C-alpha positions in Angstrom: 9.5 -3.0 -14.7 10.3 -5.2 -11.8 13.8 -4.5 -10.5 14.5 -1.7 -12.9 15.6 1.7 -11.7 13.5 4.6 -12.8 15.2 7.9 -13.3 13.4 10.6 -11.4 13.8 14.3 -12.2 14.6 16.1 -8.9 12.4 19.1 -9.3 12.5 19.7 -5.6 15.1 19.2 -2.9 14.8 16.4 -0.4 14.1 19.1 2.2 11.2 20.4 0.1 9.7 17.0 -0.1 10.0 16.5 3.7 8.4 19.9 4.3 5.5 19.2 1.9 5.0 15.8 3.5 4.9 17.4 7.0 2.3 20.0 5.8 -0.1 17.6 4.0 -3.2 16.1 5.5 -4.0 14.1 2.3 -3.1 10.4 2.4 -2.5 10.2 -1.4 -0.2 13.2 -1.4 1.7 11.7 1.6 2.1 8.4 -0.3 3.3 10.1 -3.4 5.9 12.1 -1.5 7.1 9.0 0.3 7.3 7.2 -3.0 9.4 10.0 -4.5 11.7 10.1 -1.5 12.4 6.4 -2.0 13.2 7.1 -5.7 15.4 10.0 -4.7 17.3 7.5 -2.4 18.0 5.3 -5.5 15.5 2.5 -4.9 14.0 0.8 -7.9 10.5 1.6 -9.1 9.3 -1.8 -7.9 10.8 -1.4 -4.5 9.4 2.1 -4.0 6.0 1.0 -5.2 5.9 -2.0 -2.9 6.8 0.1 0.1 3.9 2.5 -0.4 1.5 -0.2 -1.5 0.8 0.8 -5.2 1.1 -1.2 -8.4 4.1 -0.8 -10.7 1.7 0.7 -13.3 0.6 3.4 -11.0 4.2 4.0 -9.9 5.2 4.4 -13.5 2.4 6.9 -14.1 3.4 8.9 -11.0 7.0 9.1 -12.1 6.2 9.9 -15.7 3.9 12.8 -14.6 6.5 14.0 -12.1 9.3 13.9 -14.7 7.2 15.7 -17.3 6.4 18.6 -15.0 7.8 21.9 -16.4 10.5 23.6 -14.4 8.1 26.5 -13.8 6.0 24.1 -11.8 8.5 24.4 -9.0 6.6 27.4 -7.8 3.5 25.2 -7.7 5.1 22.5 -5.6 1.8 21.0 -4.4 0.5 20.6 -8.0 3.4 18.4 -8.8 2.4 15.9 -6.2 -1.4 16.2 -5.8 -2.4 15.8 -9.5 -4.4 12.6 -10.1 -5.6 11.0 -13.3 -9.2 12.1 -12.7 -10.5 14.9 -14.9 -10.9 18.3 -13.1 -14.3 18.8 -14.7 -16.9 16.5 -16.0 -18.2 17.1 -19.6 -21.5 15.3 -18.7 -22.1 17.4 -15.6 -25.6 18.7 -15.3 -27.0 21.8 -13.7 -29.4 20.8 -10.9 -31.6 23.9 -11.5 -32.4 22.6 -15.0 -34.0 19.4 -13.8 -37.7 19.0 -14.3 -39.7 16.9 -11.9 -42.6 14.9 -13.1 -45.3 13.0 -11.3 -46.1 9.4 -12.2 
């Protein structure tokens, strides 16, 4: 993907991106917004990724998820940016109250 331009769906205005960036205290969210702003300005995927210090693969994932966001997601602006690839729940999670302690 080096040097290729990646089309980005402009779900939010540049002003909305600036506002969200000013409001966030999360470094990852700040980086994603900065990355999106570079793409909004017409930079290639590789250029934007390099400027925020992420791999081209991560950049491609971020753009794909951003572009696939439904138009209704505009009302959930933070969700468009904050979402990561980690699951929100863990299927193997255990309930600490169910643990049994044994003595050896």
